[in-house]
matplotlib code that plots the C-alpha trace (Angstrom):
import matplotlib.pyplot as plt

x = [0.2, 0.7, 2.0, 2.3, 6.4, 5.4, 4.2, 6.8, 9.1, 10.4, 9.4, 5.2, 5.3, 3.6, 6.3, 9.7, 10.8, 12.4, 15.1, 17.4, 20.4, 22.5, 24.7, 22.9, 19.1, 19.0, 15.5, 14.4, 11.0, 10.2, 8.8, 11.6, 13.5, 17.3, 18.5, 16.8, 16.6, 13.5, 14.2, 14.5, 11.5, 10.9, 8.2, 6.3, 4.7, 2.3, 2.0, 0.7, -2.8, -2.7, -0.1, -3.7, -5.3, -3.0, -3.3, -6.6, -7.3, -5.4, -6.5, -3.9, -4.3]
y = [0.2, 3.4, 6.4, 9.9, 9.0, 8.3, 10.6, 13.5, 15.4, 18.9, 17.8, 17.2, 20.8, 23.6, 25.3, 23.3, 25.9, 24.6, 27.9, 27.1, 28.5, 28.9, 26.3, 24.0, 23.9, 25.0, 23.1, 26.3, 26.5, 29.1, 29.8, 29.0, 31.0, 27.9, 25.7, 22.7, 18.7, 16.8, 14.1, 16.3, 16.6, 19.9, 19.6, 22.5, 20.5, 21.3, 18.4, 19.4, 19.5, 16.1, 14.7, 15.5, 13.2, 10.5, 10.0, 10.5, 7.8, 5.5, 6.2, 8.5, 11.8]
z = [0.3, -0.9, 1.5, 1.6, 1.5, -1.2, -2.2, -1.0, -2.1, -4.1, -7.7, -6.7, -4.6, -6.3, -5.6, -6.5, -10.1, -12.7, -13.6, -17.0, -17.6, -21.1, -19.2, -16.2, -15.0, -11.4, -9.0, -6.4, -4.0, -4.9, -2.0, 0.7, -2.5, -1.7, -4.0, -4.2, -5.5, -7.4, -4.6, -1.3, 1.9, 3.3, 5.6, 4.2, 0.9, -0.8, -4.0, -7.2, -8.3, -10.2, -7.2, -4.9, -7.1, -7.2, -3.0, -3.1, -5.5, -3.5, -0.2, 1.1, 3.1]

ax = plt.figure().add_subplot(projection="3d")
ax.plot(x, y, z, "-o")
ax.set_aspect("equal")
plt.show()
């Protein structure tokens, strides 16, 4: 059975932003202003709508 921790990561959060530069890609939390990585986890996590729907479908939350 899936659990919340299976979905909880920066890449699934509404605040996760990808910034493409000329030679690199930077991942940033728009809420906190920090550079992050897709697999990182913070307590302020707010899942994107498609992730919420998937979690609801699987009986999580």
